[in-house]
N, CA, C and O atoms as CSV, one atom per row, in Angstrom:
chain,resi,resn,atom,element,x,y,z
A,1,MET,N,N,-31.134,168.815,-38.814
A,1,MET,CA,C,-32.093,168.446,-39.847
A,1,MET,C,C,-31.775,169.255,-41.097
A,1,MET,O,O,-31.563,170.466,-41.032
A,2,ILE,N,N,-31.747,168.585,-42.208
A,2,ILE,CA,C,-31.491,169.254,-43.486
A,2,ILE,C,C,-32.787,169.735,-44.111
A,2,ILE,O,O,-32.831,170.823,-44.685
A,3,GLY,N,N,-33.832,168.948,-44.009
A,3,GLY,CA,C,-35.101,169.319,-44.624
A,3,GLY,C,C,-36.238,168.515,-44.030
A,3,GLY,O,O,-36.030,167.670,-43.160
A,4,ARG,N,N,-37.434,168.784,-44.505
A,4,ARG,CA,C,-38.646,168.105,-44.049
A,4,ARG,C,C,-39.265,167.405,-45.249
A,4,ARG,O,O,-39.382,167.988,-46.327
A,5,LEU,N,N,-39.656,166.164,-45.057
A,5,LEU,CA,C,-40.264,165.403,-46.139
A,5,LEU,C,C,-41.561,166.061,-46.585
A,5,LEU,O,O,-42.447,166.314,-45.768
A,6,ARG,N,N,-41.673,166.336,-47.867
A,6,ARG,CA,C,-42.890,166.933,-48.413
A,6,ARG,C,C,-43.784,165.876,-49.025
A,6,ARG,O,O,-44.983,165.847,-48.747
A,7,SER,N,N,-43.224,165.001,-49.860
A,7,SER,CA,C,-44.038,164.015,-50.572
A,7,SER,C,C,-43.232,162.757,-50.838
A,7,SER,O,O,-42.006,162.798,-50.949
A,8,ILE,N,N,-43.924,161.659,-50.937
A,8,ILE,CA,C,-43.409,160.440,-51.548
A,8,ILE,C,C,-43.957,160.490,-52.971
A,8,ILE,O,O,-45.159,160.681,-53.157
A,9,VAL,N,N,-43.108,160.322,-53.971
A,9,VAL,CA,C,-43.527,160.440,-55.370
A,9,VAL,C,C,-43.374,159.086,-56.045
A,9,VAL,O,O,-42.306,158.475,-56.000
A,10,LEU,N,N,-44.445,158.628,-56.669
A,10,LEU,CA,C,-44.452,157.342,-57.352
A,10,LEU,C,C,-44.633,157.543,-58.850
A,10,LEU,O,O,-45.521,158.282,-59.277
A,11,ASP,N,N,-43.797,156.890,-59.646
A,11,ASP,CA,C,-43.954,156.895,-61.104
A,11,ASP,C,C,-45.064,155.930,-61.494
A,11,ASP,O,O,-45.274,154.909,-60.839
A,12,THR,N,N,-45.771,156.264,-62.568
A,12,THR,CA,C,-46.847,155.421,-63.052
A,12,THR,C,C,-47.216,155.832,-64.473
A,12,THR,O,O,-46.968,156.964,-64.887
A,13,ARG,N,N,-47.800,154.916,-65.203
A,13,ARG,CA,C,-48.323,155.250,-66.531
A,13,ARG,C,C,-49.706,155.904,-66.441
A,13,ARG,O,O,-50.165,156.516,-67.405
A,14,ASP,N,N,-50.375,155.775,-65.281
A,14,ASP,CA,C,-51.731,156.302,-65.106
A,14,ASP,C,C,-51.831,157.010,-63.744
A,14,ASP,O,O,-52.312,156.419,-62.776
A,15,PRO,N,N,-51.383,158.263,-63.667
A,15,PRO,CA,C,-51.344,158.941,-62.369
A,15,PRO,C,C,-52.711,159.159,-61.729
A,15,PRO,O,O,-52.830,159.105,-60.505
A,16,ARG,N,N,-53.731,159.399,-62.524
A,16,ARG,CA,C,-55.068,159.590,-61.943
A,16,ARG,C,C,-55.545,158.313,-61.250
A,16,ARG,O,O,-56.024,158.359,-60.117
A,17,ARG,N,N,-55.415,157.187,-61.926
A,17,ARG,CA,C,-55.856,155.907,-61.345
A,17,ARG,C,C,-55.078,155.591,-60.071
A,17,ARG,O,O,-55.656,155.149,-59.078
A,18,LEU,N,N,-53.760,155.820,-60.102
A,18,LEU,CA,C,-52.955,155.524,-58.923
A,18,LEU,C,C,-53.326,156.451,-57.767
A,18,LEU,O,O,-53.391,156.006,-56.621
A,19,ALA,N,N,-53.570,157.726,-58.046
A,19,ALA,CA,C,-53.991,158.662,-56.997
A,19,ALA,C,C,-55.324,158.224,-56.386
A,19,ALA,O,O,-55.486,158.268,-55.166
A,20,GLU,N,N,-56.268,157.807,-57.212
A,20,GLU,CA,C,-57.559,157.345,-56.691
A,20,GLU,C,C,-57.376,156.113,-55.809
A,20,GLU,O,O,-58.060,155.969,-54.796
A,21,PHE,N,N,-56.455,155.220,-56.189
A,21,PHE,CA,C,-56.156,154.047,-55.366
A,21,PHE,C,C,-55.663,154.497,-53.990
A,21,PHE,O,O,-56.134,153.991,-52.971
A,22,TYR,N,N,-54.719,155.444,-53.951
A,22,TYR,CA,C,-54.162,155.873,-52.669
A,22,TYR,C,C,-55.160,156.658,-51.829
A,22,TYR,O,O,-55.072,156.621,-50.601
A,23,VAL,N,N,-56.101,157.363,-52.438
A,23,VAL,CA,C,-57.180,157.978,-51.657
A,23,VAL,C,C,-57.963,156.878,-50.948
A,23,VAL,O,O,-58.299,157.015,-49.771
A,24,GLY,N,N,-58.255,155.789,-51.656
A,24,GLY,CA,C,-58.957,154.675,-51.038
A,24,GLY,C,C,-58.141,153.992,-49.961
A,24,GLY,O,O,-58.699,153.478,-48.992
A,25,LEU,N,N,-56.827,153.980,-50.116
A,25,LEU,CA,C,-55.958,153.288,-49.166
A,25,LEU,C,C,-55.699,154.094,-47.900
A,25,LEU,O,O,-55.803,153.555,-46.798
A,26,VAL,N,N,-55.359,155.390,-48.037
A,26,VAL,CA,C,-54.963,156.173,-46.867
A,26,VAL,C,C,-55.954,157.270,-46.490
A,26,VAL,O,O,-55.762,157.957,-45.487
A,27,GLY,N,N,-57.018,157.441,-47.288
A,27,GLY,CA,C,-57.980,158.496,-47.001
A,27,GLY,C,C,-57.523,159.811,-47.589
A,27,GLY,O,O,-56.590,159.849,-48.392
A,28,GLY,N,N,-58.166,160.873,-47.200
A,28,GLY,CA,C,-57.816,162.187,-47.721
A,28,GLY,C,C,-58.447,162.435,-49.065
A,28,GLY,O,O,-59.540,161.950,-49.359
A,29,ALA,N,N,-57.736,163.208,-49.888
A,29,ALA,CA,C,-58.290,163.613,-51.173
A,29,ALA,C,C,-57.165,163.940,-52.145
A,29,ALA,O,O,-56.021,164.171,-51.755
A,30,VAL,N,N,-57.526,163.953,-53.412
A,30,VAL,CA,C,-56.597,164.443,-54.420
A,30,VAL,C,C,-56.620,165.962,-54.311
A,30,VAL,O,O,-57.654,166.591,-54.538
A,31,THR,N,N,-55.485,166.546,-53.967
A,31,THR,CA,C,-55.421,167.988,-53.732
A,31,THR,C,C,-54.778,168.743,-54.882
A,31,THR,O,O,-54.876,169.969,-54.945
A,32,THR,N,N,-54.136,168.049,-55.776
A,32,THR,CA,C,-53.570,168.654,-56.979
A,32,THR,C,C,-53.874,167.730,-58.136
A,32,THR,O,O,-53.600,166.532,-58.070
A,33,GLU,N,N,-54.443,168.284,-59.202
A,33,GLU,CA,C,-54.724,167.507,-60.406
A,33,GLU,C,C,-54.166,168.258,-61.590
A,33,GLU,O,O,-54.641,169.339,-61.938
A,34,GLU,N,N,-53.161,167.683,-62.202
A,34,GLU,CA,C,-52.628,168.197,-63.448
A,34,GLU,C,C,-52.529,167.012,-64.390
A,34,GLU,O,O,-52.698,165.869,-63.964
A,35,HIS,N,N,-52.265,167.257,-65.630
A,35,HIS,CA,C,-52.213,166.183,-66.626
A,35,HIS,C,C,-51.285,165.051,-66.209
A,35,HIS,O,O,-51.617,163.878,-66.378
A,36,ASP,N,N,-50.134,165.396,-65.668
A,36,ASP,CA,C,-49.136,164.377,-65.375
A,36,ASP,C,C,-48.729,164.331,-63.907
A,36,ASP,O,O,-47.708,163.730,-63.571
A,37,TRP,N,N,-49.510,164.955,-63.026
A,37,TRP,CA,C,-49.135,165.060,-61.623
A,37,TRP,C,C,-50.386,165.138,-60.752
A,37,TRP,O,O,-51.165,166.085,-60.862
A,38,TYR,N,N,-50.574,164.153,-59.898
A,38,TYR,CA,C,-51.709,164.125,-58.977
A,38,TYR,C,C,-51.153,163.944,-57.568
A,38,TYR,O,O,-50.300,163.086,-57.340
A,39,VAL,N,N,-51.632,164.744,-56.633
A,39,VAL,CA,C,-51.169,164.653,-55.257
A,39,VAL,C,C,-52.334,164.242,-54.359
A,39,VAL,O,O,-53.404,164.851,-54.383
A,40,VAL,N,N,-52.102,163.196,-53.569
A,40,VAL,CA,C,-53.051,162.762,-52.551
A,40,VAL,C,C,-52.533,163.292,-51.222
A,40,VAL,O,O,-51.381,163.052,-50.861
A,41,THR,N,N,-53.375,164.007,-50.500
A,41,THR,CA,C,-53.023,164.478,-49.163
A,41,THR,C,C,-53.920,163.759,-48.172
A,41,THR,O,O,-55.146,163.850,-48.244
A,42,ASP,N,N,-53.288,163.034,-47.235
A,42,ASP,CA,C,-54.079,162.261,-46.280
A,42,ASP,C,C,-54.589,163.172,-45.164
A,42,ASP,O,O,-54.208,164.341,-45.105
A,43,PRO,N,N,-55.449,162.653,-44.275
A,43,PRO,CA,C,-56.031,163.508,-43.233
A,43,PRO,C,C,-55.011,164.157,-42.297
A,43,PRO,O,O,-55.332,165.146,-41.638
A,44,THR,N,N,-53.786,163.620,-42.224
A,44,THR,CA,C,-52.760,164.219,-41.354
A,44,THR,C,C,-51.875,165.205,-42.099
A,44,THR,O,O,-51.013,165.842,-41.494
A,45,GLY,N,N,-52.083,165.340,-43.428
A,45,GLY,CA,C,-51.281,166.257,-44.224
A,45,GLY,C,C,-50.142,165.600,-44.980
A,45,GLY,O,O,-49.440,166.274,-45.734
A,46,LEU,N,N,-49.939,164.309,-44.800
A,46,LEU,CA,C,-48.906,163.616,-45.557
A,46,LEU,C,C,-49.328,163.506,-47.018
A,46,LEU,O,O,-50.514,163.386,-47.326
A,47,ARG,N,N,-48.329,163.549,-47.926
A,47,ARG,CA,C,-48.628,163.581,-49.355
A,47,ARG,C,C,-48.006,162.397,-50.092
A,47,ARG,O,O,-46.864,162.014,-49.838
A,48,ILE,N,N,-48.777,161.836,-51.001
A,48,ILE,CA,C,-48.280,160.857,-51.964
A,48,ILE,C,C,-48.575,161.438,-53.335
A,48,ILE,O,O,-49.734,161.659,-53.688
A,49,ALA,N,N,-47.530,161.684,-54.103
A,49,ALA,CA,C,-47.698,162.242,-55.447
A,49,ALA,C,C,-47.542,161.123,-56.465
A,49,ALA,O,O,-46.705,160.235,-56.304
A,50,CYS,N,N,-48.344,161.172,-57.497
A,50,CYS,CA,C,-48.326,160.180,-58.567
A,50,CYS,C,C,-48.011,160.931,-59.853
A,50,CYS,O,O,-48.798,161.762,-60.307
A,51,GLN,N,N,-46.850,160.632,-60.438
A,51,GLN,CA,C,-46.431,161.387,-61.619
A,51,GLN,C,C,-46.387,160.491,-62.849
A,51,GLN,O,O,-46.015,159.319,-62.781
A,52,LEU,N,N,-46.777,161.075,-63.970
A,52,LEU,CA,C,-46.778,160.361,-65.234
A,52,LEU,C,C,-45.347,159.995,-65.622
A,52,LEU,O,O,-44.445,160.833,-65.635
A,53,SER,N,N,-45.178,158.730,-65.934
A,53,SER,CA,C,-43.908,158.229,-66.434
A,53,SER,C,C,-44.254,157.217,-67.523
A,53,SER,O,O,-44.430,156.034,-67.231
A,54,PRO,N,N,-44.353,157.671,-68.781
A,54,PRO,CA,C,-44.817,156.797,-69.856
A,54,PRO,C,C,-44.015,155.502,-69.997
A,54,PRO,O,O,-44.553,154.494,-70.454
A,55,GLY,N,N,-42.755,155.516,-69.615
A,55,GLY,CA,C,-41.930,154.319,-69.729
A,55,GLY,C,C,-41.820,153.526,-68.444
A,55,GLY,O,O,-40.976,152.636,-68.334
A,56,HIS,N,N,-42.672,153.841,-67.457
A,56,HIS,CA,C,-42.576,153.168,-66.161
A,56,HIS,C,C,-42.708,151.661,-66.310
A,56,HIS,O,O,-43.633,151.162,-66.952
A,57,GLU,N,N,-41.778,150.955,-65.713
A,57,GLU,CA,C,-41.833,149.499,-65.632
A,57,GLU,C,C,-42.082,149.144,-64.171
A,57,GLU,O,O,-41.290,149.527,-63.310
A,58,PRO,N,N,-43.149,148.430,-63.869
A,58,PRO,CA,C,-43.433,148.096,-62.472
A,58,PRO,C,C,-42.290,147.295,-61.848
A,58,PRO,O,O,-41.590,146.559,-62.543
A,59,PRO,N,N,-42.106,147.440,-60.538
A,59,PRO,CA,C,-41.120,146.618,-59.858
A,59,PRO,C,C,-41.431,145.140,-60.078
A,59,PRO,O,O,-42.589,144.758,-60.247
A,60,ARG,N,N,-40.394,144.321,-60.074
A,60,ARG,CA,C,-40.598,142.885,-60.267
A,60,ARG,C,C,-40.661,142.149,-58.937
A,60,ARG,O,O,-40.564,140.923,-58.901
A,61,PHE,N,N,-40.820,142.878,-57.857
A,61,PHE,CA,C,-40.905,142.276,-56.532
A,61,PHE,C,C,-42.029,141.248,-56.501
A,61,PHE,O,O,-43.110,141.556,-57.004
A,62,PRO,N,N,-41.856,140.063,-55.955
A,62,PRO,CA,C,-40.756,139.615,-55.115
A,62,PRO,C,C,-39.632,138.881,-55.863
A,62,PRO,O,O,-38.866,138.153,-55.232
A,63,ASP,N,N,-39.516,139.047,-57.152
A,63,ASP,CA,C,-38.432,138.449,-57.923
A,63,ASP,C,C,-37.099,138.917,-57.335
A,63,ASP,O,O,-36.834,140.119,-57.306
A,64,PRO,N,N,-36.255,137.991,-56.865
A,64,PRO,CA,C,-34.994,138.402,-56.239
A,64,PRO,C,C,-34.063,139.154,-57.202
A,64,PRO,O,O,-33.156,139.856,-56.756
A,65,ALA,N,N,-34.279,139.014,-58.513
A,65,ALA,CA,C,-33.457,139.750,-59.479
A,65,ALA,C,C,-33.977,141.163,-59.710
A,65,ALA,O,O,-33.320,141.968,-60.371
A,66,GLY,N,N,-35.156,141.469,-59.168
A,66,GLY,CA,C,-35.752,142.788,-59.358
A,66,GLY,C,C,-35.685,143.616,-58.098
A,66,GLY,O,O,-35.410,143.097,-57.016
A,67,SER,N,N,-35.933,144.887,-58.236
A,67,SER,CA,C,-35.903,145.817,-57.115
A,67,SER,C,C,-37.323,146.209,-56.727
A,67,SER,O,O,-38.208,146.274,-57.581
A,68,GLN,N,N,-37.542,146.471,-55.429
A,68,GLN,CA,C,-38.837,146.998,-54.997
A,68,GLN,C,C,-39.011,148.435,-55.461
A,68,GLN,O,O,-40.145,148.887,-55.618
A,69,GLN,N,N,-37.953,149.151,-55.680
A,69,GLN,CA,C,-37.903,150.576,-56.000
A,69,GLN,C,C,-38.294,151.406,-54.784
A,69,GLN,O,O,-37.543,152.295,-54.383
A,70,VAL,N,N,-39.427,151.139,-54.203
A,70,VAL,CA,C,-39.906,151.832,-53.005
A,70,VAL,C,C,-41.041,150.980,-52.450
A,70,VAL,O,O,-41.694,150.255,-53.201
A,71,HIS,N,N,-41.280,151.059,-51.150
A,71,HIS,CA,C,-42.499,150.453,-50.627
A,71,HIS,C,C,-42.953,151.222,-49.396
A,71,HIS,O,O,-42.152,151.854,-48.707
A,72,LEU,N,N,-44.248,151.157,-49.137
A,72,LEU,CA,C,-44.855,151.844,-48.007
A,72,LEU,C,C,-45.320,150.815,-46.998
A,72,LEU,O,O,-45.789,149.743,-47.380
A,73,ASP,N,N,-45.197,151.124,-45.704
A,73,ASP,CA,C,-45.744,150.307,-44.638
A,73,ASP,C,C,-46.918,151.055,-44.035
A,73,ASP,O,O,-46.789,152.216,-43.647
A,74,LEU,N,N,-48.065,150.388,-43.957
A,74,LEU,CA,C,-49.250,150.992,-43.365
A,74,LEU,C,C,-49.684,150.155,-42.170
A,74,LEU,O,O,-49.809,148.935,-42.275
A,75,VAL,N,N,-49.913,150.810,-41.033
A,75,VAL,CA,C,-50.360,150.133,-39.828
A,75,VAL,C,C,-51.884,150.076,-39.856
A,75,VAL,O,O,-52.551,151.077,-40.114
A,76,VAL,N,N,-52.427,148.881,-39.584
A,76,VAL,CA,C,-53.881,148.682,-39.608
A,76,VAL,C,C,-54.319,147.992,-38.317
A,76,VAL,O,O,-53.544,147.264,-37.698
A,77,ASP,N,N,-55.558,148.227,-37.925
A,77,ASP,CA,C,-56.087,147.576,-36.733
A,77,ASP,C,C,-56.502,146.144,-37.015
A,77,ASP,O,O,-56.277,145.267,-36.181
A,78,ASP,N,N,-57.099,145.886,-38.164
A,78,ASP,CA,C,-57.614,144.556,-38.501
A,78,ASP,C,C,-57.081,144.153,-39.872
A,78,ASP,O,O,-57.626,144.580,-40.889
A,79,PRO,N,N,-56.024,143.337,-39.919
A,79,PRO,CA,C,-55.427,142.961,-41.204
A,79,PRO,C,C,-56.381,142.231,-42.143
A,79,PRO,O,O,-56.280,142.387,-43.360
A,80,VAL,N,N,-57.295,141.445,-41.611
A,80,VAL,CA,C,-58.238,140.718,-42.456
A,80,VAL,C,C,-59.181,141.689,-43.160
A,80,VAL,O,O,-59.404,141.576,-44.366
A,81,GLU,N,N,-59.731,142.636,-42.416
A,81,GLU,CA,C,-60.630,143.638,-43.007
A,81,GLU,C,C,-59.854,144.560,-43.946
A,81,GLU,O,O,-60.345,144.914,-45.018
A,82,ALA,N,N,-58.644,144.947,-43.542
A,82,ALA,CA,C,-57.829,145.821,-44.390
A,82,ALA,C,C,-57.520,145.127,-45.711
A,82,ALA,O,O,-57.543,145.766,-46.762
A,83,GLU,N,N,-57.231,143.832,-45.671
A,83,GLU,CA,C,-56.967,143.106,-46.907
A,83,GLU,C,C,-58.196,143.123,-47.819
A,83,GLU,O,O,-58.074,143.350,-49.022
A,84,ARG,N,N,-59.349,142.889,-47.261
A,84,ARG,CA,C,-60.583,142.914,-48.060
A,84,ARG,C,C,-60.741,144.268,-48.750
A,84,ARG,O,O,-61.097,144.337,-49.926
A,85,LEU,N,N,-60.478,145.324,-48.021
A,85,LEU,CA,C,-60.649,146.663,-48.563
A,85,LEU,C,C,-59.610,146.998,-49.626
A,85,LEU,O,O,-59.962,147.567,-50.659
A,86,VAL,N,N,-58.327,146.657,-49.402
A,86,VAL,CA,C,-57.313,147.003,-50.400
A,86,VAL,C,C,-57.492,146.199,-51.679
A,86,VAL,O,O,-57.222,146.705,-52.768
A,87,LEU,N,N,-57.942,144.952,-51.565
A,87,LEU,CA,C,-58.208,144.164,-52.769
A,87,LEU,C,C,-59.380,144.760,-53.543
A,87,LEU,O,O,-59.384,144.751,-54.774
A,88,ALA,N,N,-60.379,145.280,-52.818
A,88,ALA,CA,C,-61.553,145.866,-53.462
A,88,ALA,C,C,-61.225,147.140,-54.239
A,88,ALA,O,O,-61.908,147.460,-55.212
A,89,ILE,N,N,-60.186,147.873,-53.821
A,89,ILE,CA,C,-59.843,149.108,-54.538
A,89,ILE,C,C,-58.747,148.899,-55.580
A,89,ILE,O,O,-58.300,149.861,-56.204
A,90,GLY,N,N,-58.308,147.650,-55.776
A,90,GLY,CA,C,-57.389,147.380,-56.876
A,90,GLY,C,C,-56.013,146.865,-56.520
A,90,GLY,O,O,-55.175,146.705,-57.407
A,91,ALA,N,N,-55.751,146.599,-55.244
A,91,ALA,CA,C,-54.449,146.035,-54.868
A,91,ALA,C,C,-54.382,144.570,-55.289
A,91,ALA,O,O,-55.403,143.925,-55.525
A,92,GLU,N,N,-53.165,144.070,-55.376
A,92,GLU,CA,C,-52.928,142.660,-55.685
A,92,GLU,C,C,-52.079,142.084,-54.556
A,92,GLU,O,O,-51.071,142.678,-54.176
A,93,ARG,N,N,-52.475,140.940,-54.021
A,93,ARG,CA,C,-51.721,140.287,-52.945
A,93,ARG,C,C,-50.435,139.715,-53.516
A,93,ARG,O,O,-50.466,139.052,-54.552
A,94,VAL,N,N,-49.303,139.959,-52.861
A,94,VAL,CA,C,-48.022,139.411,-53.286
A,94,VAL,C,C,-47.728,138.139,-52.518
A,94,VAL,O,O,-47.402,137.112,-53.113
A,95,THR,N,N,-47.840,138.199,-51.207
A,95,THR,CA,C,-47.553,137.032,-50.389
A,95,THR,C,C,-48.775,136.142,-50.314
A,95,THR,O,O,-49.912,136.613,-50.320
A,96,GLU,N,N,-48.522,134.871,-50.244
A,96,GLU,CA,C,-49.623,133.927,-50.084
A,96,GLU,C,C,-50.150,134.011,-48.657
A,96,GLU,O,O,-49.386,134.268,-47.727
A,97,PRO,N,N,-51.448,133.798,-48.479
A,97,PRO,CA,C,-51.970,133.758,-47.112
A,97,PRO,C,C,-51.250,132.668,-46.320
A,97,PRO,O,O,-50.979,131.589,-46.847
A,98,HIS,N,N,-50.951,132.945,-45.089
A,98,HIS,CA,C,-50.260,131.997,-44.227
A,98,HIS,C,C,-50.723,132.225,-42.794
A,98,HIS,O,O,-51.423,133.203,-42.531
A,99,PRO,N,N,-50.354,131.356,-41.864
A,99,PRO,CA,C,-50.857,131.464,-40.494
A,99,PRO,C,C,-50.525,132.787,-39.804
A,99,PRO,O,O,-51.268,133.218,-38.923
A,100,GLU,N,N,-49.430,133.435,-40.184
A,100,GLU,CA,C,-49.084,134.709,-39.565
A,100,GLU,C,C,-50.000,135.791,-40.131
A,100,GLU,O,O,-50.120,135.936,-41.347
A,101,SER,N,N,-50.631,136.532,-39.265
A,101,SER,CA,C,-51.607,137.510,-39.753
A,101,SER,C,C,-51.188,138.953,-39.489
A,101,SER,O,O,-51.993,139.866,-39.667
A,102,ASP,N,N,-49.938,139.175,-39.065
A,102,ASP,CA,C,-49.558,140.540,-38.698
A,102,ASP,C,C,-48.792,141.292,-39.776
A,102,ASP,O,O,-48.425,142.446,-39.554
A,103,PHE,N,N,-48.531,140.682,-40.950
A,103,PHE,CA,C,-47.739,141.336,-41.980
A,103,PHE,C,C,-48.139,140.763,-43.328
A,103,PHE,O,O,-48.055,139.553,-43.538
A,104,ARG,N,N,-48.573,141.619,-44.242
A,104,ARG,CA,C,-48.985,141.163,-45.574
A,104,ARG,C,C,-48.476,142.144,-46.619
A,104,ARG,O,O,-48.414,143.349,-46.374
A,105,VAL,N,N,-48.111,141.618,-47.790
A,105,VAL,CA,C,-47.519,142.436,-48.852
A,105,VAL,C,C,-48.451,142.447,-50.067
A,105,VAL,O,O,-49.014,141.419,-50.443
A,106,TYR,N,N,-48.601,143.632,-50.675
A,106,TYR,CA,C,-49.471,143.842,-51.827
A,106,TYR,C,C,-48.743,144.695,-52.856
A,106,TYR,O,O,-47.665,145.227,-52.593
A,107,ARG,N,N,-49.353,144.817,-54.035
A,107,ARG,CA,C,-48.900,145.765,-55.057
A,107,ARG,C,C,-50.043,146.735,-55.334
A,107,ARG,O,O,-51.212,146.349,-55.354
A,108,ASP,N,N,-49.687,148.000,-55.549
A,108,ASP,CA,C,-50.686,148.975,-55.981
A,108,ASP,C,C,-50.938,148.772,-57.476
A,108,ASP,O,O,-50.265,147.942,-58.087
A,109,PRO,N,N,-51.874,149.491,-58.085
A,109,PRO,CA,C,-52.171,149.276,-59.509
A,109,PRO,C,C,-50.994,149.516,-60.458
A,109,PRO,O,O,-51.008,149.024,-61.586
A,110,ALA,N,N,-49.970,150.269,-60.018
A,110,ALA,CA,C,-48.787,150.484,-60.863
A,110,ALA,C,C,-47.667,149.507,-60.530
A,110,ALA,O,O,-46.584,149.586,-61.111
A,111,GLY,N,N,-47.916,148.581,-59.595
A,111,GLY,CA,C,-46.940,147.559,-59.262
A,111,GLY,C,C,-46.046,147.846,-58.072
A,111,GLY,O,O,-45.222,147.002,-57.720
A,112,HIS,N,N,-46.178,149.027,-57.426
A,112,HIS,CA,C,-45.342,149.347,-56.269
A,112,HIS,C,C,-45.799,148.514,-55.071
A,112,HIS,O,O,-46.995,148.467,-54.784
A,113,PRO,N,N,-44.874,147.856,-54.366
A,113,PRO,CA,C,-45.282,147.069,-53.201
A,113,PRO,C,C,-45.607,147.955,-52.002
A,113,PRO,O,O,-45.045,149.037,-51.836
A,114,PHE,N,N,-46.526,147.470,-51.174
A,114,PHE,CA,C,-46.802,148.096,-49.883
A,114,PHE,C,C,-47.215,147.001,-48.920
A,114,PHE,O,O,-47.678,145.936,-49.329
A,115,CYS,N,N,-47.040,147.278,-47.629
A,115,CYS,CA,C,-47.314,146.287,-46.603
A,115,CYS,C,C,-48.405,146.784,-45.672
A,115,CYS,O,O,-48.481,147.971,-45.353
A,116,LEU,N,N,-49.242,145.860,-45.245
A,116,LEU,CA,C,-50.187,146.119,-44.168
A,116,LEU,C,C,-49.634,145.406,-42.942
A,116,LEU,O,O,-49.370,144.204,-42.980
A,117,ILE,N,N,-49.461,146.151,-41.857
A,117,ILE,CA,C,-48.890,145.605,-40.638
A,117,ILE,C,C,-49.902,145.793,-39.518
A,117,ILE,O,O,-50.415,146.893,-39.309
A,118,ALA,N,N,-50.184,144.715,-38.803
A,118,ALA,CA,C,-51.131,144.785,-37.691
A,118,ALA,C,C,-50.575,145.676,-36.590
A,118,ALA,O,O,-49.425,145.528,-36.178
A,119,ARG,N,N,-51.405,146.603,-36.116
A,119,ARG,CA,C,-50.986,147.507,-35.043
A,119,ARG,C,C,-50.465,146.711,-33.844
A,119,ARG,O,O,-49.493,147.117,-33.208
A,120,ALA,N,N,-51.099,145.594,-33.537
A,120,ALA,CA,C,-50.688,144.777,-32.391
A,120,ALA,C,C,-49.280,144.221,-32.553
A,120,ALA,O,O,-48.654,143.856,-31.557
A,121,ALA,N,N,-48.761,144.146,-33.778
A,121,ALA,CA,C,-47.427,143.608,-34.026
A,121,ALA,C,C,-46.329,144.651,-33.892
A,121,ALA,O,O,-45.147,144.307,-33.899
A,122,ILE,N,N,-46.698,145.905,-33.771
A,122,ILE,CA,C,-45.719,146.994,-33.723
A,122,ILE,C,C,-45.139,147.039,-32.310
A,122,ILE,O,O,-45.867,147.144,-31.323
A,123,THR,N,N,-43.811,146.958,-32.239
A,123,THR,CA,C,-43.160,147.027,-30.927
A,123,THR,C,C,-42.514,148.373,-30.660
A,123,THR,O,O,-42.312,148.756,-29.507
A,124,ALA,N,N,-42.189,149.092,-31.732
A,124,ALA,CA,C,-41.580,150.417,-31.580
A,124,ALA,C,C,-42.649,151.481,-31.796
A,124,ALA,O,O,-43.636,151.219,-32.483
A,125,PRO,N,N,-42.484,152.654,-31.239
A,125,PRO,CA,C,-43.469,153.729,-31.467
A,125,PRO,C,C,-43.562,154.075,-32.942
A,125,PRO,O,O,-42.571,154.014,-33.670
A,126,GLU,N,N,-44.750,154.436,-33.373
A,126,GLU,CA,C,-44.950,154.826,-34.786
A,126,GLU,C,C,-44.437,156.208,-35.027
A,126,GLU,O,O,-44.516,156.709,-36.149
């Protein structure tokens, strides 16, 4: 092992807003607040940092000519309820609703994609 992951860092024009979104998404709290740097620490100690990037251009996903830049996968027990909650805190649905209910794609307020995956659909250990 070379190192241990400390944080996932996301660029955004509004780090406070993005940090508040991720508190709503993964729980925990904002544990660092600076003008251009906000860190969300979830209940297990994992960190998502949101850093000011005045020139940030959101990913153009799902445009095949654009890059996702980064995306997060979150395992949920109830995808229907999880979708209701993420939309309420500011997410945007990327994929159209379809008969398959175990995988859904969204964008956070800064445009970064993330997926909600039904726990029942997971075949490998988390």
